[in-house]
N, C-alpha and C positions, 0 to 999 in steps of 0.2 A: 191192348196195343192194336193200332190200326194195321191193316194188311198193306204191305209195301209191294209195289210192282217194280220189276226190273225193266230195263230199257227194252229188251226184246219183247216182253209181254206187252208193254205200252205200244210198241210199233205194230205188233200183231193185232192188237185190239183196234188201233187206228185203221190199219189196212182192212180188217174185217168190216168195220163200220163204213168205210169208204166203198167197199164192194157191195155191201147191202144197199146203200143209198143208190148206187149206180144201177143195180138190178131193179129197184123200185121205180126208176125213171125220174126221181126227184131232182130237178136241176136247180132248186133253190138253195140247197146246202153246198157251200163252197168252202175251200180251205183258205183261211186268212194267213198271209205271210207278210214279212217286212223285207223290203229290198231298198237299201240305201236310205233308210229312214222313212220311206213311203210305204203305205199299206196297199197290198194287192190281194185280189181274190183269184183263186185257181180252181177251175172246175175239177171236181174229184174224179171224174172220168178221164181226165188228162194225165193223171199221175198214178203210179202203181204202188209207191211206197215212199215213206219219209224216213230218212236215216240221219244219224249223227255223222259228222264228217270223218270218213276213214282216211288212212294214210293214202297219199296220192303219189303216183309215179310221174315225175315231170316229163314233158315232151318238148324237146328243143325246137326252135324256129317256129313257134306258134304265136298267135296273137295274145295280147296282154290279158284278155278276159278268159283265155283257156287255161284252167288250173292244172290240168293233167288227167291221168287215167286212174280210176278207182276200181279195185277188185271187190265186187259184191257177190259173195258166195260163188266164186268161180266165173262170174260174168264181168267183162270189162265195160265200164261206162266212162264216156268222155264228160268231164266236169266243166261246166261253164259258170263263171262268176257273173251272176245276173246284174249286179250293180255295175261292174266294169263293162259288160256288154251294152248296157243302157247308157253308158258314158256318165255315170253318176258316182264315181269313186270306185271303191272295191269293198268286198265283204270284210267285215270287221275282224274276223279271225277269232271271235269269241266262242265260248263253249256252246252258246245258243245257236250257232250256225247249223243249218241243216241242208241235206241234199234231198231234192224231189226227183225221184226216178220217173222219167217220162213213160207213160203207159205203153205197154207192149204193142198195142194196136197200131202205133205209129211206125213200128219197125226200125227204130233208131235206139241205140244204147246211149242215151244222153241223160245226164243228171244236171239239175239246175241248183246252184248254190245260192241259198237265201240267208239273210241275217238271222231270222227267227221265224218260228211257226206259232201263230196265235191259236189255232184250232179251227173247228168247224164254225161256219157262219151261215145264217139264213137271211138272204138278201131280198126275200119276197116283198117285204114291207118297207124296204129302204127307198129313199127319195133318189130318183135318177136325175143327173145333171142334164138340163135341156140343151146345153151347148156341146157337151162331150158325151158321146153315146156310151163310152166305156167307164164312166165315173159314177159312183154312187155315194150317198151319204147315209151313215147309220143313224140310229136313234139319238146318239150324242152329237151328231153333226160332223163326225170324223169322215174324211174323204177316203174312198177305196176305189182302186182301178182294177179292171179285169185284166188278167194276164192271158193272152191268147196263145196257148201252147202250140196249137196246130199252125197258126200263122208264123210263130217263132221258128219252128223247125223247118218251115218251107223257105225261109229267108236265105238267099245265097250267102250273105255275110255270116250267118250262124253256121252254115254247113261248111264253109271254107275257113279252117282254123290256121292254115299256114300263112306265114308272113311273106 
């Protein structure tokens, strides 16, 4: 019988691989995620952990894209639905939804809600779109955009959750 991994082991393994890659300085490996049916690449140095969606505490009088607050091992994280923030609908609510915890180096306790995580991607040999600097095409011709986490958390709209 094959060895089965539980969710915690999977998350720890992914976190360890992400930290190993960031220590090596390899910027070519990125985490592939889906937001509102579109593929995005997130630099592994921009996130600290990938989690299943935990229970959220609602926060009244906040913008539609703000899902609430999640307690992750005693730390509170503000959860942003990336599809809603990008004005492309809302997260599906499926079991595949995941939270990306923003890296501690940014000094914000923010979590980005995405529809699903595809895993690690190596975009070194991907074709770059000449017109859009943040868009790439993989070997199958599928379009991927880079999600700029640093730029996102600096946006006044992202930092102001109140209505």
